C-alpha positions in Angstrom: -108.3 110.9 -29.4 -109.9 113.6 -27.8 -113.1 113.2 -25.8 -116.4 115.5 -25.7 -115.1 117.8 -22.7 -118.9 118.6 -22.1 -119.6 114.5 -21.5 -116.5 114.1 -19.5 -117.5 116.9 -17.2 -120.9 115.3 -16.6 -119.3 112.0 -15.8 -116.9 113.5 -13.4 -119.9 115.4 -11.3 -121.7 111.8 -11.6 -118.8 110.0 -10.3 -117.4 113.0 -7.7 -121.2 113.3 -6.3 -121.2 109.3 -6.1 -117.7 109.0 -4.3 -117.9 111.8 -2.0 -114.9 114.1 -4.2 -115.1 117.1 -5.8 -116.1 116.7 -9.5 -113.8 119.6 -10.7 -110.6 118.1 -9.0 -111.7 115.3 -11.2 -112.0 117.0 -14.5 -108.9 119.2 -13.8 -106.8 115.8 -13.3 -107.9 114.4 -16.3 -107.0 117.8 -18.1 -103.5 118.1 -16.6 -102.8 114.1 -17.1 -104.4 113.6 -20.6 -105.5 116.9 -22.1 -109.0 115.1 -21.9 -108.0 112.3 -24.2 -108.5 108.5 -24.5 -105.2 107.6 -25.6 -102.1 106.0 -24.0 -98.8 107.7 -23.6 -97.0 104.1 -23.0 -97.7 102.9 -19.7 -99.8 105.0 -18.9 -103.2 104.7 -20.0 -106.5 106.4 -21.3 -108.2 109.5 -19.5 -106.4 109.8 -16.6 -103.1 107.6 -17.6 -103.2 105.4 -15.0 -100.8 102.4 -15.1 -102.1 99.0 -15.1 -101.4 98.3 -11.2 -103.2 101.7 -10.6 -106.2 100.6 -12.4 -106.1 97.0 -10.9 -105.5 98.5 -7.4 -108.7 100.8 -7.6 -111.3 99.1 -10.0 -113.0 96.6 -8.1 -114.7 98.0 -4.9 -117.5 96.2 -2.6 -118.7 99.3 -0.6 -119.0 101.2 -3.9 -120.1 98.4 -5.9 -117.5 99.0 -8.8 -116.2 95.8 -10.6 -114.0 96.3 -13.7 -111.8 93.9 -15.6 -108.1 94.6 -16.2 -108.9 95.1 -20.2 -111.5 97.9 -19.1 -108.3 100.4 -18.5 -109.1 102.5 -21.3 -112.9 102.9 -20.7 -113.1 106.7 -20.2 -116.3 106.6 -17.9 -114.6 103.3 -15.7 -111.6 105.5 -15.7 -113.7 108.2 -14.2 -115.0 105.8 -11.6 -112.0 104.3 -10.7 -109.9 107.7 -10.3 -113.2 108.8 -8.4 -112.5 105.9 -6.2 -108.8 106.6 -6.1 -109.4 110.5 -4.9 -111.5 109.1 -2.3 -109.1 106.7 -1.0 -106.4 109.4 -1.3 -108.2 112.2 0.7 -109.1 109.6 3.3 -105.5 108.9 3.8 -104.5 112.5 3.9 -106.9 113.5 6.6 -105.9 110.2 8.6 -102.2 111.3 8.6 -102.5 115.4 8.7 -105.8 115.5 10.5 -107.2 118.1 8.3 -108.1 118.5 4.7 -105.6 118.4 1.5 -105.3 121.4 -0.7 -105.8 120.5 -4.1 -102.1 120.0 -4.7 -101.5 118.2 -1.7 -104.3 116.0 -3.0 -102.7 115.7 -6.2 -99.3 114.9 -4.7 -101.0 112.0 -2.3 -102.1 110.4 -5.6 -99.2 110.6 -7.7 -96.3 111.5 -5.3 -93.2 112.1 -7.9 -95.7 114.4 -10.4 -95.2 117.8 -11.7 -97.8 120.3 -10.1 -97.1 123.5 -11.9 -99.9 122.8 -14.8 -102.5 121.8 -12.1 -103.9 125.3 -11.6 -103.9 126.1 -15.1 -106.0 122.7 -15.7 -108.3 124.0 -13.1 -108.9 127.5 -14.6 -109.3 125.9 -18.1 -112.1 123.2 -16.7 -113.8 125.7 -14.4 -116.2 126.7 -17.3 -117.4 123.1 -17.8 -118.5 122.3 -14.4 -122.0 124.6 -14.0 -123.3 123.2 -17.2 -122.1 119.5 -16.3 -123.6 119.8 -12.8 -127.0 121.3 -14.5 -126.9 118.5 -17.1 -126.8 115.9 -13.9 -129.5 116.7 -11.6 -130.3 113.3 -10.8 -126.9 113.1 -9.3 -127.5 116.3 -7.1 -130.7 115.3 -5.2 
């Protein structure tokens, strides 16, 4: 089921700021993986099309105070938080291994090594106009 793109963009801004990752990257990954939709494609669930193993490995963290159950995998808002945590961890792992920040493509491949990245630039382009309004709608996160 398609989700409200503006609302998901706002959640990506909130979670991006909270987890210290790029909100536009989060939104673009939601676009490329699910078309910003909450349905499933078999074993991959929800907005970011996470497997149960990916969800379980990234849905609880004491440092960031997130504690989701396995059954909450289909919640779009919880998926934004869990994926932002995944992104934070992947970014840190890349920097540690390479002594530099990753490109968008490198970060995506750090998270999903066997993935095709051909749609990533289009997803970034298609979601770019949503980020500015989302940031303005969530000013409490930017302070």
